[in-house]
C-alpha positions as CSV (number, residue, x, y, z in Angstrom):
1,X,71.9,-31.4,-33.0
2,X,72.4,-28.6,-30.0
3,X,71.9,-25.9,-32.5
4,X,68.6,-27.1,-33.5
5,X,67.5,-27.8,-29.3
6,X,68.8,-24.3,-29.2
7,X,66.8,-22.8,-32.1
8,X,63.6,-24.2,-30.8
9,X,63.9,-23.3,-27.4
10,X,64.4,-19.9,-28.9
11,X,61.4,-19.8,-30.6
12,X,59.3,-21.1,-28.0
13,X,60.5,-18.2,-25.5
14,X,60.4,-15.8,-28.1
15,X,56.4,-16.9,-28.8
16,X,55.8,-17.3,-25.0
17,X,57.2,-13.5,-24.8
18,X,54.4,-12.6,-27.1
19,X,51.8,-14.3,-26.0
20,X,52.3,-13.2,-22.5
21,X,51.3,-9.4,-24.1
22,X,48.1,-10.9,-24.8
23,X,45.2,-11.3,-22.0
24,X,43.7,-14.1,-24.1
25,X,45.0,-16.6,-26.5
26,X,43.0,-17.5,-29.9
27,X,41.2,-20.4,-28.9
28,X,40.3,-18.7,-25.6
29,X,39.0,-16.0,-27.5
30,X,36.6,-18.2,-29.7
31,X,35.5,-20.0,-27.0
32,X,35.0,-17.0,-24.4
33,X,32.0,-16.9,-22.0
34,X,32.3,-12.9,-21.7
35,X,29.8,-13.3,-18.3
36,X,32.6,-15.6,-16.6
37,X,35.6,-13.8,-18.1
38,X,34.3,-10.8,-16.7
39,X,33.1,-12.5,-13.4
40,X,37.0,-13.7,-12.6
41,X,38.2,-10.2,-13.7
42,X,35.8,-9.0,-11.3
43,X,37.2,-10.9,-8.6
44,X,40.5,-10.3,-9.1
45,X,39.9,-6.8,-9.1
46,X,40.4,-5.8,-12.6
47,X,39.6,-2.2,-13.7
48,X,37.0,-1.7,-16.6
49,X,39.9,-1.2,-19.3
50,X,40.3,-4.9,-18.8
51,X,37.6,-5.8,-21.6
52,X,40.1,-3.4,-23.5
53,X,42.5,-5.7,-23.0
54,X,40.7,-8.3,-24.7
55,X,39.1,-7.0,-27.1
56,X,42.9,-6.1,-28.3
57,X,43.7,-9.6,-28.2
58,X,40.9,-10.9,-29.8
59,X,40.6,-8.3,-32.5
60,X,43.5,-10.1,-33.7
61,X,41.2,-12.8,-34.3
62,X,38.7,-11.0,-36.1
63,X,36.2,-11.8,-32.6
64,X,34.8,-8.7,-30.9
65,X,33.8,-9.5,-27.1
66,X,30.5,-9.4,-25.6
67,X,30.5,-6.3,-23.4
68,X,26.7,-6.7,-21.9
69,X,27.7,-9.9,-20.7
70,X,31.4,-9.3,-19.4
71,X,30.3,-6.3,-17.5
72,X,27.3,-8.2,-15.9
73,X,29.6,-10.6,-14.8
74,X,32.3,-8.3,-13.9
75,X,29.9,-6.3,-11.5
76,X,28.9,-9.9,-9.8
77,X,32.8,-10.8,-9.5
78,X,33.0,-7.4,-8.0
79,X,31.0,-8.2,-5.5
80,X,33.0,-11.0,-3.7
81,X,36.0,-8.4,-4.5
82,X,34.8,-5.9,-2.8
83,X,34.8,-6.7,0.3
84,X,36.6,-6.3,3.8
85,X,38.1,-10.1,4.0
86,X,39.2,-9.4,-0.2
87,X,40.7,-5.9,1.0
88,X,42.7,-7.7,4.0
89,X,43.7,-10.5,1.9
90,X,44.9,-8.2,-1.3
91,X,47.0,-5.6,1.3
92,X,48.5,-8.9,3.2
93,X,49.9,-10.5,0.3
94,X,51.4,-6.6,-1.1
95,X,48.7,-6.4,-3.7
96,X,47.5,-3.1,-5.2
97,X,43.9,-1.9,-5.4
98,X,43.2,0.0,-8.6
99,X,40.1,1.9,-7.6
100,X,37.4,-0.4,-9.0
101,X,35.0,-1.2,-6.1
102,X,31.6,1.0,-6.1
103,X,31.5,3.5,-3.4
104,X,29.0,1.7,-1.3
105,X,31.8,-1.2,-0.9
106,X,34.8,0.8,-0.8
107,X,35.1,1.9,2.7
108,X,35.0,-2.0,3.8
109,X,37.6,-3.3,1.3
110,X,39.6,-0.1,2.2
111,X,39.8,-0.9,5.8
112,X,40.3,-4.3,5.2
113,X,43.2,-3.3,3.1
114,X,44.6,-0.8,5.1
115,X,44.9,-3.5,7.9
116,X,46.4,-5.9,5.7
117,X,49.1,-3.3,4.2
118,X,50.1,-2.5,7.2
119,X,50.7,-5.9,8.2
120,X,52.4,-6.8,5.0
121,X,54.7,-3.6,5.6
122,X,55.8,-5.0,9.1
123,X,56.3,-8.6,7.5
124,X,58.7,-7.2,5.0
125,X,60.1,-5.3,7.5
126,X,60.9,-8.2,9.7
127,X,62.1,-10.4,6.5
128,X,65.2,-7.4,6.3
129,X,65.8,-7.6,9.3
130,X,66.3,-11.5,9.6
131,X,68.3,-11.3,6.2
132,X,70.6,-8.3,8.2
133,X,70.9,-10.7,10.8
134,X,71.9,-13.4,8.7
135,X,74.5,-11.6,6.6
136,X,76.0,-10.6,9.9
137,X,76.2,-13.8,11.3
138,X,77.7,-15.0,8.4
139,X,80.5,-12.5,8.2
140,X,80.9,-13.1,11.9
141,X,81.9,-16.8,11.3
142,X,84.2,-15.8,8.3
143,X,87.7,-16.0,8.6
144,X,89.9,-13.3,8.6
145,X,87.4,-11.0,10.9
146,X,90.1,-9.5,13.7
147,X,88.6,-9.1,17.7
148,X,87.5,-5.5,17.2
149,X,85.5,-6.6,14.2
150,X,83.9,-9.3,15.9
151,X,82.6,-7.1,18.6
152,X,81.1,-4.8,16.3
153,X,79.5,-7.2,14.8
154,X,78.2,-8.7,17.4
155,X,76.9,-5.2,19.0
156,X,75.2,-5.0,15.9
157,X,73.6,-8.5,15.6
158,X,72.1,-7.8,19.5
159,X,70.5,-4.2,17.8
160,X,69.4,-6.2,15.2
161,X,67.9,-8.5,17.3
162,X,66.2,-6.6,19.6
163,X,64.8,-4.8,16.5
164,X,63.4,-8.2,14.9
165,X,61.8,-8.8,18.5
166,X,60.3,-5.8,18.6
167,X,58.7,-6.2,14.9
168,X,57.4,-9.4,15.6
169,X,55.4,-8.4,18.8
170,X,54.1,-5.5,16.5
171,X,53.3,-7.7,13.7
172,X,51.6,-10.6,16.3
173,X,49.3,-7.5,18.0
174,X,48.8,-6.2,14.3
175,X,46.8,-9.2,13.8
176,X,45.5,-9.5,16.6
177,X,43.9,-6.1,16.3
178,X,42.9,-7.0,12.5
179,X,40.9,-9.8,13.5
180,X,39.2,-8.1,16.8
181,X,38.0,-4.9,14.5
182,X,37.0,-6.5,11.2
183,X,34.9,-9.3,10.0
184,X,38.0,-10.9,8.0
185,X,39.4,-12.7,11.3
186,X,42.5,-15.3,10.0
């Protein structure tokens, strides 16, 4: 009985792995609203080439996308994506920008993106320092640490704590400046 379960699990995982590569399932291809799919892709900052991925996925089922409807929807989606607010959120979350915004909207998007990206980087540094402090504190609390090593660990923890506080102040300052400068106030 257990071998059957393992076999079925392996088949499900294999099928999931194969379908994870396709952008759309057969059912999604058959019922696709190409305008809406384009709008969603645009709102998520997907490049024009995303339609090629959809066409390849749907081609396996003999279904051809409607490029006119898709690109009209994508343009409408990009209008929502290519804003300073969206750029800020994409950057702050650590997302990447794929150069999809029209020239008239790109400068605003990139201004927000740069602010968000800088905040993301400081947040990552802050998390790294916090992990280092936790690691050293765990070492300090462990058995078998002699007094010289304890002194060295305490000094290193103090230095990291100062760095943590400095980064935290920098993060607060950056978030305040971004909110003041942009229309993407948080």
